[in-house]
N, C-alpha and C positions, 0 to 999 in steps of 0.2 A: 454462520455455516455456509459460506459461499461455495459455489462450484466455480471452477476455473476453466472456462471454455478456451482460453488462450494461455494455459499454463506453460510457462517457459521452463525447460529443464533446469533444475536447481544448480547444475554445475556451471551455469553461466549467469552473468548479469545482463539484463536487457539494456542494450545501448539505444535508448529511445531519445530522439531529438525533440526537446521541448522548447517552445518559444519563451517559456517562463524563465529559463536559465540561460539559454544559448544566445539570444539576440540574433544578429545576422552578420554576414561576412562583409568586411570593408571592401569598397570598390577600388581603393588605391593602396599601394604598399608604402608604408613608412620605413620598413626595414626588411631585410631578407628573411625568408622563412627560416625557422629554427633548424639547425643542423641536427639530425638524429644521431644519437649515440648507439653503440651496439647494444642489443638486447641482453640484459642480464637474466638468465633463467630463474624463475621463481621455484623454490623447492616445493615439491608436492608431498614430501614425506609426512609433514605435520598433519595433512588432511586425513591420512589413513593410519598413521603411526599409533600404535597402542590399541587399535581396534581388535577385539576378540570376537570371533564368530563361533556360535554354538548352535547346533541343531538338536532340538528335543526329539524324543521318540515319536511324538505325534506330528513331527514335520515342521514345527515352528522354528523359523530362523531368528536367532537372537544376536544382535550386534551391541556390544558394550564398549564404551570408550571413557576411561577416566580422564577428567579435565578438572584439575584442582585450583582453578583461578578464582572461583567464587563459590559460595556455599549454596549452590542451586543445582538442580538436575532437570533434564528434559526426558520425558517418556513419550514415545511415539509408536503408534501401531499403523503399519502400512499394509493394506489389503490389495492384492493384485487383481483388482476388478474395477472397471470403470465403464464409460459409455461404449467402449469397444466391444464389451461382452453382451450388449443388449440386442434382443431380437426385434423384429418388426412388431410394432404395436406396443412396445414397452420402453420406448425412449424416455430416459430420465429416471428409470427405476433405481439405478445406482445412487443417484442424488437423493431420491425420495427415501431410500433406506438410510442414507447418512443422517438425514433429519430425524428419523425414527430412533436412531441409536442413542439419542439424548432423552428419550421419553421414559427411560427407566428399565428395570429388569424384574424378573420374577421375585428375587430376594430383596430388591431395592426399587419398589414401585414409586419412584420419585424422579422429578426432572434432574438429570445428571448435571445440568448446568449449575444447579444450586449446590450440589456436592462439590464440584470443582471450585466454585466461588468460595465456599466455606474453607477449602484447603488453601485459598490464595493462589490457585493455579491460573496461569495465563493459558487458557485452553480454547481450542476451536477444532474445526475439521474442514476438509475440502474434498470435492470429487473432481476428477479430471478424466481424460480419455482412457488411461490405462490403470489408474489407481484411485483408491479412496483412503485418505489418511486422517488419523486422529492424533492430536498432539497436545501436550500439556507441559508446562515448565513451572517448577515449584521449589520451595526451600528443600534442602536435602533430607530433612526429617520426614517429609511427606511422600518420599519416593515409594515406599511400600504401599501406602494408601492409593496412590495413583495406579500402580501396577495392579492392585487388587480390583479397582474399578474397571480397568480396561479388560482384564480377564473375565470379569463378570459379564460385561456386555458383549464380549465375543461369543459367549455360550448361551446367554439367557435373556436376550433383549425382548422387551414387551412389544409385540407387534399385534395389536388388536384393532377392532373396528373403531373404537373411540380415538385411539392414538392416530390411526391413519386418517380418519375424517378431519380432525383438526389440523394435522400437519400437511395434508393435501392443500388446504386453503393457504397455509403459510407458503408452501412451495409455489403455488400459482401466483401469490402476491409477489414473490421474488421474481418469477419469470416475467410477470407483467411490468415490473420495474425495469428489467433489462429491455423490454420492448419500447420503453420511452426513448432509447438511444438509437439514433439513425445508424451509427457504426455497427451496433449489434445486429440490426435488421439487414444491413448490407452483408455483413459477414455470414449470416445464416443463409442468405440466398447464394452467395458465392460458394460456400462450402457444400451446399446441396448439389450445385452444378458440378463442382470439382470431383465429388465423391458420391455419385448417385446410388451406388450399390454397396456402400460401406458405411459402417456405423459412425466413422469419423465425420461423415458428412452431415450428421445431425447435431444440434446443440447438446452440450453435455447435460444441461438441465432438463432436456426433453421438451416435449410440446405440451401445451395445455390440454389438448384432446387426449393424449395418452395418459397424462397424470390423472385426469378426472376418472379414467376407467380402471385404475389400479384396484385390485382386490386384495384383501388380507392374505388369502392363500397364495396369490402371486408373489407378493413381497416376502412372505415367510419362506417360500421355496427358494427365492433368490438369496435370501439370508443364509439358509441352510446349505445352499450349494457353494457359496463363495466365502462366507465368513467362517472359515475353518483354519486351524493352526497351520496346516501345510500350505495354505495360500496366503500366508501373512508373514511379515517381518516386524519384530519388536526391536526398537532402537532405544538405548538408554545411554545418554552422555552426561557428564558432569562430575560432581564432587561425591564420589561413593567408592566403596571397596568392592571389587569385582566378585569375589567368591561369595560373600554373604548375599549379594544381589542376585546372583545366579541361583542360589538356594531359594530365594523368594520367588523368582520366576518359575522354578520347578514346582514349588508348592502351589502356585496360583494357575499358571498357564499349563504346566506339565500334566495336570489331571484332566484337561479338556480333551474330548475325543476328536479324532481326525474324521470329519464327516463330509468333507467337500471333495471337489474334483477340480484339477487345473486343466485349462485348455492346452492342446498340444503346442500351439504357437508359443505360449508362455514357457512351457518346459524346454522347448528348443532354444529359446533365447536365454533362459537361465543357465544353460550348460555352457554357453560361450565364454571364452576367456577374454578379459579386457585387453589382452595384448593384441587382439585382432585389430585394434584401432591404431596400433603404434606405427604402422607403415602404410600410408595411403597408397593404393594401387589403382591403375587404370581399370575401371570397372564400368560396364555399360549401365545406363540409368535403369532404375527399377521399372519393371513392367507393371502396369496397373490397368485393370479393366475400365477404370474411370477416366483414363487419360485418352483423349482423342488424338488421332494422328494428324488431323487437320485443325487449323486455328479456329477456335470457337468465336462466335459473336459475343460482344460484351453484354453482360446483364445490366439492365438499366432500371433503377428504382426511382420513380418520380412520386415522392411522398412528402408530407409536411416535415419540415426540418429547418436547419439554420445555415449549414455550410455544405458545400459540395465535397464529396468524398470519392476516393479511388482505392480499390483493393485489387491486388494481383496475387494469385496463388499458383505455385509450381510444385509438382510432385517431387518428393525426396525419398531416399532410402530409409531403412529403419536405423535405430540408434546404434546398433553394433556394426553397421557398414563402415568399412575403412575410409570412406570419403567424408565422414561426419566432421572430423577436426578441420579439414580444409573448407567445408561448407560454412562452418561457424566463423572461421577466420575471414572468409569472403564477406560474410554478413557484417562483421566489424568494419571492414574496409568500406563497405557500402553505406552503413548507417551508424558507425561507432563514434559519434561525437560530431563536433562542429567542423572538423577538417575532413570529414568523410565525403565520399564521392557524391552521394545523392543529396546530402545537405548542400554541397557546393552547387550542384546542378539545378536543384529544384527550389530550395529555400532562398539561397543567396540571390538567385535571379528574380525572385518575387513571384514565381509561379505557384509556390505552395506556402502554406502557413506552417506546416509541420510534416515530417516524414519519419517513419519508423518501420522496422522490419523484425521478423522473428522466425528462425528455423524451428520447426517442431519435429524432432526426431524421436520416434516412439517405438513401442514394441513391434508394430506393423509399420510399413512404409508411411512416412508422414508428408510434410509439405513445408514450403517456404512462402511466407506471405509478406507483402510490402503494403503498407497503409499510408495514404497521403491525404491530408486535408488541404483543399485548394485555397489559394488566395482569392480575395474578392474579385469576381468577374472573370476568373480563369476557368474555362471548361475542363472537366476531367479528361475528355478525349484528347485535348492538346497536351495535358500533363502526361498522359499515357504515351504519347508519341515521343516526348522528350525523355521519359523514363526508359523506353525501349532503346533509344539511341545511346543512353548512358550505359545500359547493361550490355549492349552490343560492343561498345568500346572496351568494356572490361573483358569481353571474350576475345577481342581482336588484338589488344595490347596488354602486355604484362604490367602489373603494378610495379611501382618503384620500390627500391630497397627501403626508402624512407617510409612509405606507406605500410609495407610488410612488417617492418620492425615496430612501427607504432601500434599496429593492430595486435601483434603478439604481446607487446608490453601491456596493453589495455586488458587483453584477455587473461594474461597470467596474473596481473595485479588484482583482477576481479576475484580470483579464487581466495586470496588472502583477505581482502576487504569484506567479502561476503561470508566469511567464516569466523568473524571476530567473537561471536557469542555461541554458546553451546546449543541453543535451539537451532541455529542455522547449520551447525555441524551435524546435528542429528538428522535434519531435513535432507542434507546432501547425501548422507549415508543411506537413508531410507529410500530416496529417489533412485540412486544408482543401483541399489540391490534389487529394487522392485521392477524398474523399467529396463535398465541395462543388464540386469542379471548378476551383477557383482559389485559389491561396495568399493572394490579397488579399481573400478572403471576409470576413475580420474587419473590414475597413475599412467596408464597407457595413453590416455587422451592427451595429457600434458606433454608426454614424450613426443607424440605425433605433432603437436602444435610447434614444438621447438624445431622439428626437422622440415617443416613446410617451406616450400620455395614459391617464388612468383609464378613459376610454371604450373605448380599444383593449383594455385588460385585460378589461373586462366583455364585450366582443364575442367575444374568443377563448374566454373561459370558457363563454359560451352556445353557441358553435359546436362546441367540441371536448369539453367535459365533459358529453356527452349521455348520460343514464342509459340510453337505448334502445340505445346502441352500446357500452356498457361490457361487459367480461368480468370477473367477480369470482370470487375463490376464497378458501376458508377452509381453514386447516389446524387440525384439532382433535386434539391429542395423545391417544393412547389409553393412554399410560403416564405420566400426570402425576406430579409430585412431585420429579423431578430428583434421585433418590437414587443414590448410586454403584452401579454394577453389581456383581454378585457377583464376588469375587476369590478366587483360589486360588494356592497356591504350585506350583512346578513343579520338576522335577529340575534340578540345576545342570549336568547333563551334556546335551550336545546329541546329537541323534539320528543325525547323519550325519558321515561323514568328508569333509572338503572341503579341497582344496589350491588356493589362489589362483594365478592366473598370475603371471608375472614383472611387476614394475612397468614401466610404459611408459618406454622409454629416451628421455630428453630429446634426446639426440643424433639419434635417429631422427626425433623430432618437428621438430627444427631444420631438417631437409632440406626441409620443406614450408612453412616460415615465410618469408613475403616479408620482404626486408630493410627496416629502418627507415632513413629519411633521416638525415643527420648532425644530431645534436641541437644546437640552439642553446643558448647560455648560459641556464640557468633563472633566473627572477626570484627574488629572495630573499623568502620568505614574511614579510609583516609580522607583528609580534608585538602582542598586545593590551596595552593600558594597564590597570593595575589601580589602583583607589583603594578605600579602606575608610572608611565613615562612622564617626562617633564611637561609634555604637551597635554597631559590629562588622559591619555588613552589607558584603559584598564585591561590588564591581561591576567587570566586565572589559569594556573597550570596544575595538572594532576598527572604525574608520571604513572604509567601502567606498562610494565615490561612483559606482560603475558603474551602479547601478539605484536609483531613488528609493523605496527600501523600507527597513524596519527589521525585523530578526528577533531575537526575544528568547527565550532559553533559560535556565531557572533551576532551582534546587533548594533546598528547605527540608528540613532533617534532621527530618522528621516522618513517616517512612514506616512500613510495616507491621512493621518490626523491633521497634517499640515496642508492637505489639499483644500481647495475651496469647491463649492458646488459647481462653479463655472469652469474650473480646471480639474475636475475630478478625474483621477487616473494619472496625474502628473507624477506623483511619487513612484508609481509603478513603472512608468516610462523611463524615468531616470535610472531606477535600479536595473531594469532589463537592458539598458544601453551601456552599462558600465564596462562590459567585456567587449565592446565594439571598437576599442582602440585607445591607446594612450599616446603620450608625446613621443615615445620611442618604439612602440610596437603597434602594428595594426591588428585587426580582429583575428585574422588567420594566424599570425605569429603568436598571439596570446594563446589561441586554442592549441596550436602545435606544442608550445612550451609545456603546457600541462599534459596533453594527451600523449606526447612522446614518453612520458614517465608514468602514465596511468593515474594521474592526479586529477581530481575534480574540484571545481570551485564554482559556486553560483550565488546569485543574489535574488531575493524576492521581497517585494514590499508587502507588509501587512498593515493593520490599523495603527499599531503603536511603534513601528520601526521597520527597518530593512533587515531581514534575516540573511545571515551569511552562513553557508554550509560548504564544507570542504573535507576531503579525506585523501589519503594516499599511503603508500609505504613510508615508514618513518625515515628511511634514507633520503627521501625526496621532500622532506619538510621544508628545507630552505627555499625550494622552488615555489611551494605553496605560499609561504610567508612573503617572499619577494613579489609574487604576482598580485597578491592581495594588496600589498602596500602600493604597488604601481597603479592599480585601477582606482583605488579610493582617493589617491592624490592627483593623478594625472590623466583622468579620462577626458577624451576630446569630443565625444558625441558627434561623429560625422553625419552630415545631412542625409546621405542615402540610407544609412542604417537606421537613423531615427525614423525616417518615413516608412521603411519596411517594418520596423517594430510597431509603429502606429497601426499599420494595416493588419498585422497579426493580432494586435489588441482589439481591433474592431471585429475581427472574426471571432475572437474569444468572447467578446461581449454578446455577439449573436448566439453563440452556443450556450452561454450562460442563461440568456433570456428564453431559450428554447427548452431548458431543462427545469422541470418542476422544483428541483432542489435549489437551483441557483435563483430562479425568479421568486420562489417562495421565501427564501431567506432575505432577499432584497426587500420585498414588500413588508415582511415581518419587521425587519430592523427599522425601516423608514416609518413604520407605524408606532414604534416605541420611542424613537429619538426625534426631537424637534429639528427643524430644518437648519438651525444654526449650530447644531451639534455635529462634530466630525464623523460620528458613527452613523449619521443619516446619509452621508455623502457616498454615492456610487457613481462610477463612470457611466457616461452616456455617449452616444455617437457624437453629439454636439460638443461635449466637453473634451473628448479625445481629439477631435479635429481642430479644436481651438488652441491646443498646446503648441507653442512655437519652440524653436531651438533656443531662443533667448530665455523663455520660461524654464527650460531644462537646465541651462547653464546657471541661471540665477538660483534655482532650487538646489543644485549641486553645490554651488559655492557657499550657500547660506546654511545648508543642513548637514553636509558631509564634513564632520569635524572630529578631531581626535578626542576632544573632551566629552563627546556624546557617543563614543564607540567603546564597546566592551567585547572582548574576545576570550573564549574558553578553549583550551587545548587539553585533550586527554590522549595519552599514547606513550610510545616507546621513545623517550627523549631524555636528555640531561637538562634540567631547568636552567642552569647557568648558561649553557650554550643557547638555549631558546631566548633568554633575556638579551643576550648579546645580539642575536639576529634581529629581534624586534627593535632594539635601540638603533641599530644601523639602518634598518629598512624604513623606520617611521620618524627619524629624528628631524627631518626637514618639514614635517607636516605641522604647520603652526597656524594659530588663529589669534586674532586680536580682540574681537568683540565677544560679548557674552552670548551663550546659545539662545536660540528662539524659545519662547515658552508659550503655552496655551492656557487659557482660562476656560475650562469647559463649563457650559451652562448646567444648572441642576436639572435632573430628569425625575419627574414625578410619575407615579403609577397612574394608569387610566382610572377614571372615576367609576366606570362600569365596564362590563365585558364588551369587547369589540371583536367582531368576526368579519373577515374579508375572504374573498375567493378570487383567484386569478386563473383564467381559462387559457390553455394552450392547445390549439387544435392538433389532432393527430396523436395525442398521448393515450396511454392505456391505464396508467397508475397515478394516483394522487399522492402528494407529499404535504403533510401538515406540520406547521410550527405553532407551538403554544408557549406563551411566556410573557416576560416583561423585563425591565432593567433589574440587574442583580447587584453583585458586590465586587469589590476590588480584591486583589490577592492579599493585601496587607490588612484586610478587614479582620477584626478580632473573631468574627464568627466563621472564618474560612474553614477551620478544621471540623467544626460541628456541622457546617453545611456540606462538607465532603462526605461525612458519615451519613448524614440524612439522605444525600443524593444516592449513595450506594444502595440504600434501602428502597428508595423510590424508583429509580430508573438507571442506576449506574451500570447495570449489567442486563442485557436483553433477556437472558435466560433465567436469572435468579432474582430479579427485582420484583416489586409489587406490580409495576406496569407490565413487565414482561410476563409475569405469571398469569395475570388476568387477561390482558388485551391480546397477547401473542399466543401463550400456551393454552389457556382454557378456551378462549373464543376463536382463536385462529384468524384474527382480523388483520394481522400485519406480519410481514416478514421481519421487520426490525422496529423497535421502539426504544428510545433511551432518553434520559434527561441529563442536564449538566449545567453547572455554573461556569460561564465563560469569564474567567477572572484574569485581569491584567494589571497594569499600572493604574488604570482607571476601571470603574465598574463596567462590566459587560453584561450581556443578557443572561438571565436564567431561561432555559428553553427546554421544551420537550419536542422531539421530532419523531414522526412515524410515517410509514409508507403503507398505503391501503388501496384496495380497489375503490374506484370512485363511489360506488354504492355503499361501501362500508365506512366511508370517512366519518360521517356524522355519528354513527354508532360508536366508533372508536373514540371520537372526541367526547361523546357523552360518558363513556366508560372512564376515560381519563379524568374528566372533571369530577366524577363521583369518587374516584380514588384520591384526588387532591382534597376533596371535602372530608373524606374519611380520615385522611392523614391529619388534617387540621383539627377535626373534632375529637379524634380518639388518640392521636399521637402514635408512638411506637412502643414496642415491648422491649423489656430488658434483653430478651433473647435475640431480638433483631439487632439491637445495638451491639451486643457482644459479637454476633456473627459478622456484622458490617465492619467493625473495627479489626477483627481478626483477618477478614478477607483483604482489607487494604494493606495492613501491615505485613501479612504473609506474602503478598505479591510484590512488595517493594524491593526485596532483595533480587528478584528477577530483573527488575528494571536496572538495578545497580550492576548486574552482570554483563550489560551491554555497553561497551565503551562509547558508542555513539550516543546512546540515551543519557549516559552520565555527563557527557559534554553539554548536552541540551539542558539538563537539570542545573548544572553549575551556572550556566549562562543565565537561565531564568531567575534563579535565586539572586544573582547579582543585579540584574536589570530591575527586578521588583523591589530592590532595597532590603533584602533579607540578609541575615547573618550567613557567613560561610559555613557555619556549623549546621545550617538547616538541613543539608543533605544527610547528616548524621542524626539530627534530632527529630526529623519528620515523624518516624514511627511512634516516638514517645508522645508527641503532641496529639497524634490520633488516639493513642491509648488513653490519654488523659481526658478525652471528651466524656462528659457526664450526661445522664438522662435529662437533667434539668436544663443543661445547655442546649441539647437538641430540641427539647420542647419549646424553649424560648426562641430558638432559630426558626422553628416551624411557624410560630405566631408572627414573627417579624418578616419572614421571607416567603411564606406560602399564602397566596391570596387568590383563591379560586374565583372570586367575584370580580377581579380586576385584570383579567387576562386579555391579551391580544392573541387572536386565533387566525391564522392564515392558511388556507388550503389552495395549493396550485396543482393543476392537472387538467384533464379533459372536460371538467365540469360535471354536473349531475347527470 
């Protein structure tokens, strides 16, 4: 249940430049820049077409949209309340209330997370500046149950002393976890300075001091004030019939009283027509009491950390201001991909490791922020100067037609690509209705985008990127170097005796579960077609004509398992340099080729392979295939880009070692696997610096092969045409030798419990990993292990670990367990986040739960509930084309049958109590655990 202090309006995709996918720009041109074609407008009709708006007598706004592409539905409730509504001394109360909304109701005094899990619902919630939203996506026969639960907690949430006390600890754990991040601390300081007299200037999650002081009466009053039907929007999208669903809504929500009050600002914005955004006009910048007329001095934080950071904030108007479309398009021109202006200026030059930006246009006047991670040795003050020069150039010189068209295409394509699944469509509708005041906001917005000119971009740059109104902050780490913190062993004995409570009885839970409607016959999941090129490259195709998009997921067997300890990081350097130029196109041309059409393509190395991810509108699939074929066959690895990528990898390493999650996982994994095992290997400063261009070329030539490459495509295409495109693009990719192989050494479990701690100065929250080596995906115990894990810790709110350690004791914001399965066995692990003083108690509780599981096993009720939860949620995964592409790929890479995507639920249902009990005895060993805690120390 996170809060989103940087929640981006859902009508846009964040165009964030990441070193993981982008690499860097070539220093020399091998060919001319790609010539932009005219922008083809993206139809916005589908986004709001078929939406029906109904307002109940109690004021509840209901948006329904039938989407019959998959047998699932999404139910979301958006409350028009967030940190904007909080008064002095109650910062974070919206977020605290969001947590309490899961603690049960008068009629259902049970953790709602368990009810959602039993329904197989993919459910969560978030709090932001203007809104708090609750969402769940389920099989269509569970729609009425989900609506019933949401109506119940709108009216009758349990907000008592016991619930508030435990959930306060959880919220503080969450806040302390954010405090571990230097970027969070810098953002908090900058926002306070930018908006000293406004609620937007405080973190959405609040402050620890305020959270500690919340009273039951205070939170109840807040709930009664804002959680009222007239201050909420119910959104339902998916496979349903509108009229019967509206009757259900009337029966459940319609009986709730209107007990709240809307603030005047909200009412004013709700009445505005979206057409007000269709014609940007020259308008003076918003006045704000927080904006100084003279340039402010930079905020400088000198604290423990790893990398130098820069953040700049400029005031913006509210979401319904007619300049918003032009501001958003300006943002894409500045940071929308590799060809963008700030990437060129800051990252390509070697000044920065990454740059990103985000306009926050909200109910009240918002802000535009730019975030930069400095390259090694580059002071933030110098970067700030270059940044100002670049922004001044945008103000003084109009952007080219090429840049303008490219940005429009990216922005327009993002609407289609970000609305491929019904959950995203519901989210977009809910956000637009709640914050912009009308679900049709996107219609006027896209019309405005299409009409924008270079002069409009120049005008909003002059208006809003005003140096006199900026707030700028620098984070300067006082402990640079990013070396692992001091580590020490600890006793294998825990310090307390702890006896966990009895597992929750599913029969007790079932009393509170609304019934599902009778399930209709499920549609048969279509299977992918597979064909193999003469060179051995495998392609799996699954046509899906529901949305005009294509999603590509691929893998090349060229992962970090082929690194050595001396050259750790080599596989990643090769993957991140693939887009830095080919024999016919340099890095900039490659980037423009894709970005001119709103297409994305990226590579990232993992343990067992290099992952390929790409998507775009289906009309542009040939560009995606051709570019992929070019880079995997003809990458040139220019020296300058290789060096810049190495420098960014070194910065990334420092950040990882300064993060308790990153350092803890490294220490944990190296304690499990012997030094001669590939899973033991992690990049170091020495290994990254030792990699030469000759190493990169050798690795590329040896491991990038068609016969170790698998590609899955899901989308709107004709399979025969795709086959012809692949044959043409990849027919010259040939190899003579056999592919490299690895013989992994056997990994034994520890003989006794092993406990380690790693200290990182300046942190506020600890992260603990518990586990040992587990199983591979093709292990015969995989399905029973999955069911077992669902019971143990597969869901933070409904599992045994979550029920005891998080819900009852309030020791952690998040705790979960999992079997990391792949081609080879990966670790079984439990991860949790705790206050340093609570770490040992949480570990002791976890060990007791593992012993209880081994000694007493599970109940038949738990087994049934776990199987039902997994199988009920599976259709939700299948409703997202991007997820389906990943599933198809994984099944192929792991050597499973193509029918696995259809048979998976049956295999889960077939798991027996005897199989689970045997799996517990074979895979759960409380006395042989490796335990690693990373954080500030005791």
